[in-house]
C-alpha positions as CSV (number, residue, x, y, z in Angstrom):
1,M,-13.6,-1.0,-1.8
2,N,-12.6,1.9,0.4
3,L,-13.9,1.4,3.9
4,G,-13.7,3.9,6.8
5,P,-12.4,3.2,10.3
6,G,-14.4,0.5,12.1
7,E,-16.0,-0.8,8.9
8,T,-15.5,-4.4,7.8
9,D,-16.0,-5.9,4.4
10,W,-17.9,-8.9,5.8
11,E,-18.5,-10.4,2.4
12,R,-14.7,-10.6,1.8
13,V,-14.3,-12.1,5.3
14,R,-16.9,-14.8,4.6
15,N,-15.3,-15.7,1.3
16,I,-11.6,-15.9,2.3
17,T,-10.1,-19.3,2.0
18,D,-7.9,-20.9,4.7
19,E,-4.9,-20.6,2.4
20,E,-5.5,-16.9,1.9
21,L,-6.0,-16.4,5.6
22,E,-2.8,-18.3,6.5
23,A,-0.8,-16.3,3.9
24,A,-2.2,-13.0,5.3
25,I,-1.2,-14.0,8.8
26,A,2.2,-15.2,7.7
27,S,2.9,-11.9,5.9
28,D,1.8,-9.7,8.9
29,P,5.0,-8.5,10.6
30,D,3.0,-7.9,13.8
31,S,1.6,-11.4,14.0
32,D,3.2,-13.7,16.5
33,F,0.4,-16.2,16.7
34,P,1.2,-19.8,15.8
35,L,-0.8,-21.2,12.9
36,D,-0.9,-24.7,14.5
37,E,-4.2,-24.8,16.5
38,G,-2.6,-27.2,18.9
39,E,-0.3,-24.4,20.0
40,W,-3.0,-21.8,20.6
41,E,-3.6,-20.8,24.2
42,L,-6.2,-18.3,25.1
43,V,-5.3,-16.4,28.2
44,I,-7.7,-13.7,29.4
45,P,-5.9,-11.7,32.0
46,K,-7.8,-11.1,35.2
47,K,-8.8,-7.4,35.7
48,Q,-7.4,-5.7,38.7
49,P,-9.2,-2.6,40.0
50,V,-6.8,0.3,40.6
51,S,-6.9,4.0,41.2
52,I,-4.7,5.9,38.7
53,R,-4.1,9.6,38.2
54,L,-4.3,10.6,34.5
55,D,-3.8,14.0,33.0
56,E,-7.1,15.7,32.5
57,D,-6.8,16.1,28.8
58,V,-5.8,12.4,28.4
59,L,-8.8,11.2,30.4
60,T,-11.1,13.7,28.5
61,Y,-9.9,12.3,25.2
62,F,-10.6,8.7,26.0
63,K,-14.0,9.5,27.5
64,E,-14.9,11.4,24.3
65,T,-14.2,8.2,22.3
66,G,-17.4,6.7,23.9
67,P,-18.3,3.8,26.2
68,R,-15.6,1.3,27.2
69,Y,-12.9,4.0,27.3
70,Q,-11.2,2.2,30.2
71,T,-10.8,-0.8,27.9
72,R,-9.2,1.4,25.3
73,I,-6.8,2.8,27.9
74,N,-5.9,-0.7,28.9
75,E,-5.2,-1.7,25.3
76,V,-2.9,1.3,24.8
77,L,-1.0,0.3,27.9
78,R,-0.9,-3.4,26.8
79,R,0.6,-2.4,23.4
80,F,3.2,-0.2,25.1
81,M,4.1,-3.1,27.4
82,K,4.4,-5.6,24.5
83,A,6.6,-3.1,22.6
84,Q,8.9,-2.6,25.5
85,K,9.2,-6.4,26.1
86,A,10.0,-6.9,22.4
87,K,12.6,-4.2,22.5
88,A,14.2,-5.7,25.7
89,K,14.1,-9.2,24.0
90,K,16.0,-7.8,21.0
91,K,18.7,-6.4,23.2
92,A,19.2,-9.7,25.0
């Protein structure tokens, strides 16, 4: 099945076995989540209101992507932060 962006094959999701799910997670090079539920810790960072200056074209792009554009900007910054931390960790 060929799905477009933002589309999910929910039938496949409902039918996946625990073993298939664990194998998929283990084979994902970007996955750093422990499979042992006892090690899971959900941390939802507290939001901090800030004033930030963005280039007009950058802000326009994110606004054109629809509601919750600020959340998407935050996600881009979070991914950059994680990539930089991983890079620094590899150097150490």
